N, C-alpha and C positions, 0 to 999 in steps of 0.2 A: 775509569767506570764513572760516567754519570748518572745521576738522580733524573733527568730531562726524560720523558717518554718522546719516542720519534713521533713524527707526526705523521698522523695516519692519513690516507688518501680522502677526499670528501665522496660522500655517495654519486654515484652515477645519477644525470639528471633522469627523472622520470619521464615517459614516453608522454608528449601531450596531444591530444586530439585537437583536430584542423576546426578553427573556430564555426564553420559551418555546420559542422556534424554536431558540436557542442550545442548551438543555436538550435537548430533541430531537434536534437534530444529534449531540451528543455520544453519547448512550445509541444511537442507531441505529449509530453508526459502531463504538463500542464491541461491539456486539452482532456487527454483521459481522467486528472483529476478531477475536472470541472464536472465531466460526464459521470462520474462516479459519484460525485456529492448530489447530483440529480437524481440519481438511481436511491442514494441512501437516503435522502430526504421523502422520494416518495414512497419507497420500504417502511421507512419509520412513522410516516403519516397516514399513507393509505393502506397498504397490505397487511399492516401489523395487527390492526384493530379487527381483523376477519377472524380472528380464533376465537372459539367459544370460551376457552380457558384464558384468563388474562396473561397469567404466567408466560405462556409462550408467547404473545405479544410483545412483553417486556423483553424477554430473550431477543427476538428478532430486533427489535429496535436495539438492544445491546449490540450484538453482533453485528449488523450492519454497520452503526457508528465505528465499532473498533477495527472491522476490514476497510472501510473507508481512510481512517486516521492510520492505520498501518501501512497500506499501499502510499498514501502521500508522506508519512515520514519516513518511509525505508527508500523512496525518490529522492528527497531532501539530504538523505544520508548518503547514498551512492553519487550523488550529481556534486556534493562535497568532497568526495573521496577522488573524483574524476574520474568515474566508472560510468559506463550506459547505464541509464537508470530509467529509461520510457517505459519499460516495462511493467516497474513495479505498482502503479497506480492500475493498470489492466490486471495484475493478478489480485487486487485488491476488489476490483468489482465482479471478479470470476468468483471469489471467495465469500462476496457478499450474497452471491444468488445461491451457491451452493449451501451455506449456511440457512438461508431463507429455506430453500426446498428440504433441506435436513430437518429443521423445525418443523415444517408444512407436514413432512412424512411421519415423524414422529407424534405430532398433535393428532394425525387422522389416525393411528394407532392406538393410542391412549384412548381417546373418545368413541371409538368404534366397540 
């Protein structure tokens, strides 16, 4: 009887993505992230000030910044894990506009 544990086999190597696919994934995600940054800045500087009640403008600014930040950070997280990640900044852009129109709808209902 031995006290030595038997050698366990190493984990199987993970699937690697082809280098052109990784490069394309990163380039597309960065382009979406930059477009989202432009939309976020436009929402935060121009469109958020159109509300009569200043609280709705502040809420729009906060939600647009959080949407962009969440989409970009999830892109980085998924890219580091080796998964496809180009769609996360696009989801951030979509959620940014969804939050804007939701706040606009609530503001129109409360002021009417």
